[in-house]
N, C-alpha and C positions, 0 to 999 in steps of 0.2 A: 448586611448580608447580601443583598441584591448585587452589589458591586463585586463581592467575592465570587458569587456564582457566574457573573458575567466574565471575570478575569479567568476563572478556572475553565470555562467553556471555550473561550478564545484560545488559551494556552493549549488545552488538550487537543483542540481542532488542528491547531498549527503543527504540533508535535506528532499527531496522528498522520498528517499528510506527509511529513518527513519520514516517519517509520514506514508507512505504506510504500513510499518510494524505495527505501532500502529493501523492503520485502520483495518488491517486483524485481529489482536489480539482482538480488541474491537468488530469487527463484529462477531467473534466467541463467545465472551462473551455475546454479545446481543442475539445472536440466543440461548443461553443456558436458557434464561428466568430467570436467577438468578441475584442477585446483584453481582458486581465484583469490585475488587480493593477498596472495602470500599464505593462504590457508589450505590445509588439505581438504579434499572433498567432503569428508564427514563433518568437519568443522563448518564448512559453508552451509551445509544442511541444518546443522544445529543452530546457527546464528539465524538463518531464515526462519526456522520454526519458532525461535524464542522472540524474534523481532515481530513475527506475526502475532504471537500471543500478547506481546506488550501493546502493539497497535490496537488490537481488539479491546483489550482492557481500557486504554485511553479513549478509544471511541465510545465505549460504554459509559465512561465518565462524561465525555462531551454531551452525549444525548441526555443523559440523566440530569446533568446540571442544567441544561436547556429546557427540559421538562418542567423543572422547579423554578426557573427564572421567570419573574412576572413580566418582564419586557417581551420575551419571545412568545409568551402565550401559546405554547405548544399543547396540543391534546395528544392522548394516547394514540389515537388514530393516525395522527400526523407522522408518528414514528414508524408506522407500518405501511400505510397506503400513501404511495407517491402522488404528489400534485394536489393533495386535499387541504393543504394548510392555508391559513388566512394571511400569514405573513410571508410576503414574497414567494408565492406558491411555486413558481417554476424552480427557483433556486433551491428552496427548501425541499422540493420534490425530488431533485437530483440528490441531496443529501440523504433522503429517505431511500431512494433507489439504490445508492451506494451502500447504505447499511444493509438493505435486503440482499444485495449480491454477496456482501461480505458474510452475512449469516449463512447464506448457502455455501459458500466456500468453507467456513468453519464446520458446519453440520457435516458436509461430505468428508472433510478431512478426519473428523471424529469417526466417521463410519467406513473410512477407506477399506479396512479389512474386510468389510461385509459387501461393499459395492464392487470391488475389483478395481484394478488399476485403470482399465479403459474408461469406465464410468467416472471414476474420480477425476481423471485427467480432462474428460470432456467439460466437467463442471468447473474444473480449476481454470480453465480458459477464461472464466468470468473475471478473473483478476485483471486482465487486460481491458475489460470494460469498467470495472469498479474503480480503478485508478483515475481515469480522465473525469468521470462523473464526480468523484470526490474532489478533484482539483477545481472543476468548474463550480461545484457548490461553494467551496471556500472563497472563490473569487467573486462569485455572485451574490452570496447572502451575507458573508462575513463583514462585520462593521470596520474591519481593517482592510478591506479589499483595495482601498485606493492608497494604502501606505506603502512607502518604499520597502520597509523591511518584509512585508508580506509578498510583494511583487518579486523580490529578490529570492526568497524562499520558493515561491512558486516557479520562478524562471529555472532555478537551480534543479529543483525536482524534475521539471519538464525536460531539462537537458539530459538528466541521468537516466530518466525512462526511455527518452528517445534513443540515446546511445545503446542502452540495453536491448531495446526492441530491434535497432539496426543490426546489432551484433547477432541477435537470435535469428533474424532473417537473412543473414549474410551467408555466402557460400562456405565459409570456413567454420562455421558454427559447430557442426557435428563431427567434424574431422579431428582426430587426435593429433596433437603436434608430434613431429618426429623427435625421437629422443636425441639428447644432445650427446655428441661424441666426446669421449673424454680423451684428452691429449696427454700422452705420457709425460711425466715430469721432466725427463731429459730433453725434451723439445721445448719446454718453456724457459724463456730467458729472463 
């Protein structure tokens, strides 16, 4: 049973990182107001929302399995209070901080209609902080942190988020593209 918990915790942690990367990239794409990845805007928003829900569900499984894993020896307070754990306190604390930030994102998203768009958006900027905290947590505390497969996943995720953030901060982000001119068929050879 202990090995099953360990494998489940490792797997859900790695897949959560992948999904959080997709969520950040799709969040940037959604904010651009343009179709992305060949999908219309409403579909990008729907995939962003569903990937977020799946990432949170897998993150909950990750945390729960580690709570019951006798090797990790986590306490309930370690899941809420960052840097209080006995096992690799800094790296575990980053994971706890990441979970706290994601809980704030989920809570404000559920209350978006009551908070208003400005307050929701202000809190939603925490996603840009939660992602690197989660990445560092995985690289620092994970038992697979020195394996090639996890380093490749982390590097790919970092490149995807860096490209998304560069696009978000770039000068052409908010400008809509000019519509394509249609060439009459008699001019096409």
